[in-house]
C-alpha positions as a printed NumPy array, in Angstrom:
array([[-128.058,  116.528,   88.815],
       [-126.089,  117.453,   91.866],
       [-122.54 ,  118.606,   92.436],
       [-122.62 ,  116.965,   95.897],
       [-120.591,  113.767,   95.408],
       [-121.953,  112.127,   98.557],
       [-125.556,  112.78 ,   97.531],
       [-124.819,  111.616,   93.992],
       [-123.343,  108.336,   95.285],
       [-126.359,  107.768,   97.532],
       [-128.783,  108.382,   94.664],
       [-126.794,  106.103,   92.338],
       [-127.121,  103.287,   94.881],
       [-130.866,  103.827,   95.347],
       [-131.417,  104.212,   91.613],
       [-129.508,  101.004,   90.916],
       [-131.722,   99.118,   93.329],
       [-134.826,  100.636,   91.75 ],
       [-133.627,   99.646,   88.273],
       [-132.953,   96.053,   89.366],
       [-136.465,   95.834,   90.831],
       [-138.132,   97.141,   87.687],
       [-136.133,   94.779,   85.492],
       [-137.203,   91.955,   87.843],
       [-133.518,   91.174,   88.521],
       [-133.307,   92.054,   92.214],
       [-132.491,   89.168,   94.566],
       [-135.156,   90.611,   96.919],
       [-137.799,   89.264,   94.535],
       [-136.811,   85.654,   95.206],
       [-138.501,   85.633,   98.636],
       [-141.917,   87.235,   98.138],
       [-144.157,   87.608,  101.196],
       [-147.259,   87.145,   99.052],
       [-148.747,   83.661,   98.815],
       [-151.377,   81.901,   96.71 ],
       [-152.719,   79.437,   99.284],
       [-155.839,   77.911,   97.719],
       [-155.69 ,   75.289,   94.96 ],
       [-158.179,   75.477,   92.124],
       [-158.497,   76.155,   88.417],
       [-156.397,   79.381,   88.604],
       [-158.755,   81.207,   86.241],
       [-159.102,   84.963,   86.564],
       [-162.908,   85.096,   86.472],
       [-165.126,   87.813,   85.015],
       [-165.641,   90.562,   87.577],
       [-162.249,   89.945,   89.141],
       [-159.707,   90.827,   90.478],
       [-161.11 ,   92.129,   93.742],
       [-159.133,   93.407,   96.72 ],
       [-160.278,   92.882,  100.305],
       [-158.355,   92.782,  103.575],
       [-154.928,   92.203,  102.029],
       [-156.191,   89.588,   99.587],
       [-156.443,   89.871,   95.815],
       [-159.134,   87.491,   94.642],
       [-158.902,   86.15 ,   91.098],
       [-162.171,   84.232,   91.427],
       [-164.631,   83.379,   94.21 ],
       [-162.227,   81.066,   96.065],
       [-158.636,   81.761,   95.002],
       [-156.547,   84.739,   96.031],
       [-153.099,   86.165,   96.552],
       [-152.633,   86.749,  100.268],
       [-150.587,   89.388,  102.071],
       [-150.862,   92.139,   99.458],
       [-150.506,   95.52 ,  101.187],
       [-153.179,   98.068,  100.26 ],
       [-150.553,  100.663,   99.275],
       [-149.141,   98.131,   96.786],
       [-152.607,   97.244,   95.444],
       [-153.37 ,  100.965,   94.973],
       [-149.991,  101.889,   93.447],
       [-150.344,  103.436,   89.994],
       [-147.962,  103.944,   87.101],
       [-149.074,  105.913,   84.077],
       [-152.625,  106.081,   85.397],
       [-152.928,  102.299,   85.783],
       [-153.257,  100.413,   89.034],
       [-150.451,   97.917,   88.351],
       [-151.601,   94.919,   90.424],
       [-155.16 ,   95.192,   89.148],
       [-154.269,   95.784,   85.476],
       [-151.897,   92.822,   85.28 ],
       [-154.683,   90.487,   86.38 ],
       [-157.4  ,   92.211,   84.312],
       [-155.261,   91.656,   81.227],
       [-155.482,   87.912,   82.003],
       [-159.237,   87.672,   82.607],
       [-160.838,   84.38 ,   81.639],
       [-157.396,   82.801,   81.324],
       [-155.642,   80.229,   83.461],
       [-152.691,   81.557,   85.431],
       [-149.736,   79.208,   85.085],
       [-147.324,   78.559,   87.925],
       [-144.92 ,   81.   ,   86.24 ],
       [-147.705,   83.612,   86.172],
       [-148.407,   83.084,   89.873],
       [-144.724,   83.464,   90.743],
       [-144.409,   86.542,   88.522],
       [-147.367,   88.245,   90.201],
       [-145.841,   87.613,   93.629],
       [-142.644,   89.261,   92.366],
       [-144.62 ,   92.238,   91.043],
       [-146.132,   92.734,   94.501],
       [-142.676,   92.52 ,   96.099],
       [-141.148,   94.891,   93.525],
       [-143.863,   97.482,   94.049],
       [-143.593,   97.237,   97.826],
       [-139.863,   97.879,   97.715],
       [-140.354,  100.604,   95.081],
       [-142.629,  102.487,   97.473],
       [-139.961,  102.212,  100.191],
       [-137.222,  103.379,   97.797],
       [-139.285,  106.359,   96.706],
       [-139.408,  107.474,  100.349],
       [-135.657,  106.875,  100.765],
       [-134.883,  108.896,   97.631],
       [-137.078,  111.764,   98.829],
       [-135.329,  111.695,  102.22 ],
       [-131.868,  111.638,  100.613],
       [-132.499,  114.848,   98.673],
       [-132.147,  117.741,  101.143],
       [-133.93 ,  120.358,   99.033],
       [-135.202,  121.234,   95.582],
       [-133.747,  122.266,   93.296],
       [-130.668,  120.183,   93.983],
       [-127.318,  121.926,   93.949]])
């Protein structure tokens, strides 16, 4: 905690945005930059997902495009979020809702990484006063 009211207000704002992202309630998630451009069976095949050049392949032909490498590599609790979500759905068909949800996950993680930097920049020193 901080006794600096200005810093506290800034952190409340950033924390509120972070909370909305993690609850998947942020309006920023409604316009994801990630796409799923190739039609097919939408099955996450054995041996997938695979990441290459900003694409997350779920099988030999289908992929999510425009996934930044820092988002793909982002971990929470020791798990690589983007990879684990798809691994948990291996050998299953991704529904349209699943495809949209994954795009939102990518967007949420991208903005989370930005917010983490903003929070670090907002705090002048540790420990806070």
